[in-house]
N, CA, C and O of each residue as an XYZ file, in Angstrom:
568
protein
N      84.158    162.845    158.315
C      84.845    162.113    157.273
C      85.097    163.014    156.080
O      86.133    162.887    155.427
N      84.174    163.924    155.777
C      84.350    164.826    154.649
C      85.579    165.702    154.865
O      86.313    165.960    153.912
N      85.827    166.170    156.096
C      87.003    166.978    156.377
C      88.288    166.192    156.143
O      89.298    166.768    155.738
N      88.264    164.898    156.389
C      89.426    164.057    156.128
C      89.714    164.030    154.636
O      90.870    164.159    154.232
N      88.674    163.862    153.797
C      88.866    163.834    152.353
C      89.392    165.165    151.836
O      90.091    165.197    150.823
N      89.073    166.256    152.507
C      89.555    167.568    152.079
C      91.067    167.660    152.197
O      91.693    168.446    151.485
N      91.664    166.875    153.081
C      93.111    166.902    153.281
C      93.861    165.938    152.372
O      95.092    165.934    152.362
N      93.146    165.127    151.616
C      93.777    164.168    150.718
C      93.925    164.777    149.333
O      93.084    165.556    148.885
N      95.008    164.409    148.665
C      95.207    164.878    147.298
C      94.357    164.037    146.347
O      93.879    162.963    146.713
N      94.178    164.530    145.134
C      93.386    163.811    144.144
C      93.958    162.417    143.854
O      93.183    161.464    143.777
N      95.279    162.253    143.690
C      95.804    160.893    143.479
C      95.544    159.977    144.681
O      95.299    158.783    144.508
N      95.596    160.531    145.896
C      95.329    159.711    147.074
C      93.866    159.261    147.096
O      93.574    158.110    147.421
N      92.956    160.163    146.753
C      91.539    159.815    146.737
C      91.263    158.791    145.643
O      90.489    157.856    145.848
N      91.885    158.960    144.494
C      91.710    158.012    143.394
C      92.227    156.631    143.793
O      91.573    155.620    143.536
N      93.392    156.594    144.414
C      93.969    155.334    144.873
C      93.094    154.695    145.947
O      92.891    153.481    145.952
N      92.585    155.511    146.843
C      91.710    155.037    147.909
C      90.439    154.422    147.321
O      90.019    153.346    147.747
N      89.835    155.088    146.360
C      88.615    154.582    145.737
C      88.872    153.284    144.982
O      88.080    152.346    145.064
N      89.977    153.230    144.248
C      90.320    152.029    143.487
C      90.579    150.849    144.422
O      90.087    149.745    144.188
N      91.356    151.089    145.484
C      91.670    150.037    146.446
C      90.402    149.544    147.147
O      90.226    148.341    147.342
N      89.532    150.463    147.521
C      88.288    150.089    148.188
C      87.403    149.265    147.259
O      86.813    148.273    147.688
N      87.304    149.661    145.992
C      86.487    148.920    145.032
C      87.048    147.514    144.801
O      86.289    146.548    144.729
N      88.366    147.400    144.686
C      88.974    146.081    144.467
C      88.765    145.162    145.664
O      88.466    143.980    145.495
N      88.918    145.696    146.867
C      88.691    144.888    148.074
C      87.225    144.491    148.150
O      86.913    143.355    148.507
N      86.319    145.406    147.820
C      84.890    145.100    147.857
C      84.536    143.997    146.855
O      83.738    143.111    147.163
N      85.120    144.048    145.674
C      84.871    142.996    144.676
C      85.392    141.658    145.195
O      84.727    140.631    145.063
N      86.575    141.679    145.782
C      87.135    140.451    146.367
C      86.264    139.901    147.486
O      86.040    138.693    147.564
N      85.774    140.777    148.351
C      84.891    140.348    149.432
C      83.588    139.774    148.875
O      83.059    138.800    149.410
N      83.079    140.369    147.813
C      81.857    139.860    147.193
C      82.049    138.460    146.637
O      81.194    137.593    146.818
N      83.163    138.239    145.966
C      83.447    136.909    145.406
C      83.588    135.882    146.537
O      83.033    134.786    146.465
N      84.336    136.252    147.578
C      84.515    135.339    148.714
C      83.173    135.034    149.371
O      82.869    133.880    149.672
N      82.373    136.074    149.592
C      81.067    135.871    150.230
C      80.178    134.974    149.384
O      79.481    134.108    149.912
N      80.200    135.178    148.085
C      79.367    134.365    147.196
C      79.797    132.902    147.229
O      78.954    132.010    147.321
N      81.090    132.652    147.156
C      81.593    131.275    147.180
C      81.262    130.609    148.517
O      80.771    129.480    148.546
N      81.532    131.311    149.628
C      81.291    130.732    150.953
C      79.810    130.443    151.168
O      79.453    129.377    151.669
N      78.948    131.383    150.793
C      77.519    131.170    151.022
C      76.939    130.088    150.121
O      76.027    129.368    150.528
N      77.452    129.968    148.913
C      76.992    128.880    148.036
C      77.412    127.539    148.625
O      76.622    126.596    148.644
N      78.638    127.449    149.101
C      79.123    126.208    149.714
C      78.300    125.866    150.962
O      78.011    124.697    151.218
N      77.927    126.886    151.732
C      77.133    126.658    152.939
C      75.645    126.445    152.655
O      74.885    126.097    153.558
N      75.231    126.653    151.409
C      73.847    126.413    151.037
C      72.942    127.629    151.135
O      71.720    127.485    151.177
N      73.524    128.831    151.172
C      72.744    130.070    151.246
C      73.111    131.012    150.094
O      73.620    132.108    150.329
N      72.858    130.594    148.868
C      73.284    131.422    147.732
C      72.612    132.796    147.695
O      73.218    133.760    147.226
N      71.376    132.901    148.178
C      70.702    134.201    148.166
C      71.390    135.190    149.101
O      71.428    136.388    148.822
N      71.930    134.695    150.202
C      72.666    135.577    151.117
C      73.923    136.110    150.417
O      74.265    137.283    150.566
N      74.604    135.255    149.661
C      75.781    135.697    148.916
C      75.438    136.726    147.860
O      76.164    137.702    147.668
N      74.327    136.502    147.175
C      73.872    137.495    146.193
C      73.530    138.810    146.884
O      73.792    139.887    146.349
N      72.946    138.715    148.070
C      72.621    139.916    148.836
C      73.870    140.689    149.238
O      73.892    141.917    149.160
N      74.912    139.977    149.668
C      76.169    140.644    150.013
C      76.712    141.371    148.786
O      77.133    142.524    148.877
N      76.700    140.695    147.646
C      77.173    141.329    146.411
C      76.327    142.545    146.049
O      76.859    143.565    145.611
N      75.023    142.441    146.228
C      74.132    143.559    145.944
C      74.418    144.734    146.889
O      74.462    145.886    146.457
N      74.609    144.437    148.168
C      74.930    145.488    149.136
C      76.241    146.178    148.813
O      76.341    147.403    148.880
N      77.250    145.385    148.460
C      78.539    145.967    148.073
C      78.390    146.822    146.817
O      78.982    147.897    146.726
N      77.605    146.354    145.852
C      77.402    147.115    144.617
C      76.671    148.433    144.894
O      77.049    149.478    144.365
N      75.629    148.380    145.721
C      74.905    149.615    146.061
C      75.834    150.606    146.760
O      75.783    151.806    146.492
N      76.675    150.104    147.650
C      77.588    150.983    148.370
C      78.636    151.581    147.433
O      79.000    152.749    147.571
N      79.125    150.778    146.474
C      80.105    151.304    145.520
C      79.491    152.377    144.626
O      80.123    153.397    144.353
N      78.276    152.150    144.176
C      77.591    153.156    143.359
C      77.373    154.425    144.173
O      77.579    155.532    143.677
N      76.955    154.258    145.422
C      76.745    155.417    146.290
C      78.048    156.195    146.483
O      78.052    157.424    146.419
N      79.140    155.489    146.717
C      80.435    156.150    146.901
C      80.826    156.921    145.646
O      81.321    158.045    145.727
N      80.604    156.318    144.501
C      80.913    156.987    143.229
C      80.053    158.243    143.043
O      80.544    159.284    142.608
N      78.777    158.129    143.376
C      77.890    159.286    143.249
C      78.250    160.382    144.256
O      78.094    161.567    143.960
N      78.721    160.002    145.420
C      79.161    160.994    146.408
C      80.362    161.766    145.871
O      80.416    162.989    145.999
N      81.323    161.068    145.272
C      82.500    161.760    144.745
C      82.116    162.699    143.607
O      82.647    163.805    143.506
N      81.190    162.258    142.745
C      80.723    163.133    141.662
C      80.010    164.362    142.205
O      80.259    165.483    141.761
N      79.122    164.143    143.168
C      78.356    165.259    143.734
C      79.278    166.233    144.452
O      79.080    167.445    144.371
N      80.276    165.721    145.150
C      81.220    166.585    145.855
C      82.009    167.430    144.870
O      82.209    168.624    145.092
N      82.457    166.818    143.786
C      83.199    167.571    142.766
C      82.313    168.640    142.132
O      82.758    169.764    141.900
N      81.069    168.291    141.853
C      80.140    169.231    141.235
C      79.852    170.403    142.172
O      79.847    171.555    141.741
N      79.614    170.114    143.442
C      79.297    171.168    144.403
C      80.509    172.053    144.665
O      80.365    173.268    144.800
N      81.690    171.470    144.739
C      82.884    172.281    144.995
C      83.202    173.194    143.812
O      83.804    174.252    143.999
N      82.811    172.807    142.607
C      83.022    173.649    141.424
C      81.922    174.694    141.273
O      82.044    175.627    140.479
N      80.855    174.532    142.037
C      79.721    175.444    141.945
C      80.058    176.815    142.531
O      80.920    176.939    143.401
N      79.373    177.827    142.045
C      79.574    179.179    142.571
C      78.554    179.524    143.650
O      78.548    180.638    144.173
N      77.689    178.564    143.980
C      76.700    178.784    145.029
C      77.393    179.089    146.348
O      78.465    178.564    146.646
N      76.756    179.947    147.123
C      77.312    180.286    148.420
C      77.089    179.153    149.423
O      77.992    178.804    150.183
N      75.886    178.583    149.420
C      75.562    177.479    150.326
C      75.795    176.164    149.594
O      74.922    175.679    148.875
N      76.977    175.594    149.783
C      77.338    174.383    149.062
C      76.933    173.115    149.810
O      76.841    172.046    149.207
N      76.698    173.220    151.082
C      76.399    172.022    151.867
C      74.976    171.513    151.667
O      74.752    170.303    151.637
N      74.031    172.404    151.532
C      72.623    171.992    151.457
C      72.351    171.018    150.322
O      71.760    169.969    150.577
N      72.751    171.303    149.070
C      72.459    170.328    148.001
C      73.197    169.009    148.212
O      72.677    167.944    147.877
N      74.392    169.074    148.759
C      75.169    167.859    148.997
C      74.506    167.000    150.071
O      74.408    165.782    149.930
N      74.058    167.640    151.133
C      73.398    166.907    152.219
C      72.082    166.317    151.744
O      71.782    165.157    152.028
N      71.300    167.100    151.029
C      70.009    166.626    150.532
C      70.191    165.439    149.588
O      69.477    164.441    149.687
N      71.136    165.554    148.690
C      71.437    164.503    147.728
C      71.885    163.225    148.450
O      71.411    162.131    148.143
N      72.790    163.375    149.396
C      73.323    162.225    150.124
C      72.245    161.556    150.961
O      72.143    160.329    150.964
N      71.446    162.329    151.662
C      70.373    161.749    152.473
C      69.351    161.015    151.612
O      68.833    159.972    152.013
N      69.062    161.550    150.443
C      68.137    160.876    149.535
C      68.664    159.525    149.087
O      67.931    158.537    149.077
N      69.941    159.485    148.717
C      70.553    158.217    148.292
C      70.607    157.223    149.436
O      70.279    156.051    149.253
N      71.017    157.676    150.620
C      71.088    156.768    151.765
C      69.710    156.239    152.135
O      69.568    155.077    152.516
N      68.698    157.086    152.025
C      67.329    156.637    152.280
C      66.899    155.573    151.292
O      66.289    154.574    151.673
N      67.215    155.784    150.020
C      66.841    154.814    148.986
C      67.571    153.484    149.187
O      66.966    152.418    149.072
N      68.854    153.547    149.483
C      69.634    152.321    149.707
C      69.104    151.582    150.931
O      68.953    150.360    150.905
N      68.826    152.311    151.989
C      68.287    151.683    153.207
C      66.934    151.051    152.933
O      66.654    149.949    153.405
N      66.093    151.742    152.175
C      64.771    151.209    151.851
C      64.882    149.922    151.040
O      64.145    148.967    151.287
N      65.795    149.892    150.076
C      65.981    148.686    149.266
C      66.454    147.527    150.146
O      65.932    146.417    150.046
N      67.438    147.783    151.005
C      67.967    146.720    151.867
C      66.904    146.220    152.845
O      66.772    145.013    153.047
N      66.156    147.126    153.445
C      65.128    146.713    154.393
C      63.964    146.002    153.695
O      63.416    145.038    154.229
N      63.595    146.471    152.522
C      62.537    145.807    151.765
C      62.960    144.392    151.379
O      62.172    143.451    151.462
N      64.207    144.259    150.961
C      64.722    142.920    150.650
C      64.725    142.031    151.891
O      64.373    140.854    151.814
N      65.120    142.590    153.034
C      65.149    141.810    154.272
C      63.742    141.359    154.653
O      63.567    140.309    155.272
N      62.758    142.143    154.287
C      61.380    141.795    154.602
C      60.829    140.767    153.604
O      60.121    139.836    153.987
N      61.161    140.949    152.323
C      60.616    140.074    151.285
C      61.418    138.780    151.106
O      60.847    137.691    151.041
N      62.718    138.910    151.028
C      63.607    137.757    150.807
C      64.693    137.832    151.874
O      65.779    138.365    151.645
N      64.377    137.293    153.034
C      65.207    137.473    154.223
C      66.702    137.222    153.995
O      67.500    138.097    154.333
N      67.126    136.085    153.444
C      68.578    135.866    153.288
C      69.247    136.927    152.406
O      70.339    137.404    152.712
N      68.576    137.286    151.310
C      69.159    138.283    150.414
C      69.205    139.656    151.082
O      70.188    140.381    150.935
N      68.165    140.012    151.804
C      68.121    141.307    152.477
C      69.179    141.439    153.559
O      69.860    142.460    153.657
N      69.310    140.395    154.372
C      70.339    140.458    155.404
C      71.733    140.436    154.778
O      72.658    141.067    155.290
N      71.879    139.716    153.682
C      73.145    139.739    152.961
C      73.458    141.135    152.436
O      74.604    141.580    152.492
N      72.439    141.826    151.926
C      72.637    143.195    151.428
C      73.064    144.125    152.555
O      73.936    144.974    152.366
N      72.458    143.970    153.718
C      72.844    144.799    154.869
C      74.284    144.506    155.261
O      75.043    145.424    155.573
N      74.663    143.238    155.248
C      76.057    142.868    155.550
C      76.989    143.455    154.489
O      78.064    143.954    154.823
N      76.594    143.402    153.224
C      77.416    143.971    152.155
C      77.623    145.468    152.316
O      78.727    145.971    152.108
N      76.566    146.180    152.686
C      76.690    147.628    152.937
C      77.665    147.890    154.077
O      78.509    148.781    153.990
N      77.541    147.112    155.141
C      78.437    147.293    156.295
C      79.877    146.938    155.928
O      80.808    147.634    156.336
N      80.067    145.872    155.169
C      81.421    145.490    154.740
C      82.091    146.594    153.929
O      83.277    146.874    154.102
N      81.324    147.211    153.048
C      81.900    148.287    152.240
C      82.327    149.453    153.124
O      83.420    149.995    152.955
N      81.471    149.840    154.064
C      81.818    150.964    154.939
C      83.051    150.643    155.767
O      83.917    151.499    155.945
N      83.139    149.424    156.271
C      84.322    149.012    157.033
C      85.569    149.042    156.151
O      86.629    149.492    156.584
N      85.441    148.567    154.927
C      86.567    148.581    153.987
C      87.004    150.007    153.684
O      88.198    150.305    153.683
N      86.047    150.885    153.428
C      86.366    152.284    153.153
C      87.053    152.933    154.347
O      88.059    153.624    154.184
N      86.518    152.716    155.543
C      87.108    153.291    156.745
C      88.528    152.778    156.969
O      89.417    153.543    157.342
N      88.735    151.494    156.742
C      90.070    150.910    156.889
C      91.042    151.528    155.891
O      92.168    151.870    156.252
N      90.616    151.673    154.640
C      91.490    152.246    153.617
C      91.799    153.719    153.882
O      92.917    154.165    153.625
N      90.832    154.477    154.388
C      91.083    155.877    154.743
C      92.101    155.942    155.880
O      93.029    156.751    155.842
N      91.928    155.095    156.886
C      92.851    155.079    158.028
C      94.262    154.724    157.582
O      95.224    155.368    158.001
N      94.395    153.713    156.741
C      95.711    153.313    156.238
C      96.351    154.454    155.447
O      97.540    154.732    155.606
N      95.565    155.112    154.599
C      96.083    156.226    153.811
C      96.567    157.352    154.712
O      97.628    157.929    154.470
N      95.804    157.667    155.740
C      96.186    158.746    156.651
C      97.414    158.384    157.471
O      98.258    159.242    157.729
N      97.527    157.143    157.879
C      98.672    156.728    158.689
C      99.955    156.628    157.867
O     101.048    156.805    158.405
N      99.835    156.349    156.581
C     101.015    156.241    155.715
C     101.636    157.595    155.388
O     102.846    157.683    155.178
N     100.836    158.638    155.343
C     101.323    159.963    154.962
C     101.624    160.783    156.209
O     100.704    161.134    156.947
N     102.899    161.096    156.461
C     103.256    161.846    157.671
C     102.608    163.231    157.734
O     102.374    163.749    158.826
N     102.317    163.834    156.584
C     101.694    165.164    156.575
C     100.237    165.117    157.025
O      99.685    166.138    157.435
N      99.609    163.945    156.955
C      98.192    163.830    157.288
C      97.953    163.231    158.669
O      96.800    163.105    159.083
N      98.987    162.863    159.381
C      98.802    162.208    160.673
C      98.074    163.084    161.679
O      97.351    162.566    162.531
N      98.241    164.372    161.605
C      97.541    165.260    162.526
C      96.043    165.247    162.321
O      95.295    165.582    163.239
N      95.583    164.867    161.132
C      94.153    164.834    160.824
C      93.473    163.748    161.645
O      92.318    163.910    162.039
N      94.175    162.633    161.913
C      93.584    161.521    162.642
C      93.644    161.726    164.141
O      93.052    160.947    164.889
N      94.332    162.738    164.597
C      94.446    162.974    166.030
C      95.758    162.440    166.590
O      96.088    162.705    167.746
N      96.518    161.686    165.779
C      97.799    161.168    166.222
C      98.886    162.210    166.027
O      98.686    163.210    165.338
N     100.020    161.971    166.630
C     101.114    162.926    166.487
C     102.129    162.366    165.514
O     102.415    161.169    165.535
N     102.674    163.214    164.664
C     103.592    162.775    163.629
C     104.943    163.115    163.990
O     105.875    162.826    163.239
């Protein structure tokens, strides 16, 4: 996925991030309304929490990538990988701990994390398919 982002321009990445965040906010609102109506408000809060954690993680990934790419270090991957694995471990621990302590909220958080990743993947695919210069990156022929 990182190689795909390398082929995108800065405006495309900015648009992708904005679109993903807006869809995630919309999904959070829908999930909250639906779960409250169904009588599971904690699950809706969990979905919102999962989406929020994923959005923060995505933002921190973009910052870390920009910082590492501007660095003069020869080995640029190691700090990026270490940083990313640490964040993913922390997010996973929070979601699993919630699932253990407050089951509806924890499972909602896991669903929220998955929804964000699906939304991001969908937006990346749409961006790549719309730009004829990037179609070769997805394996399709342009």
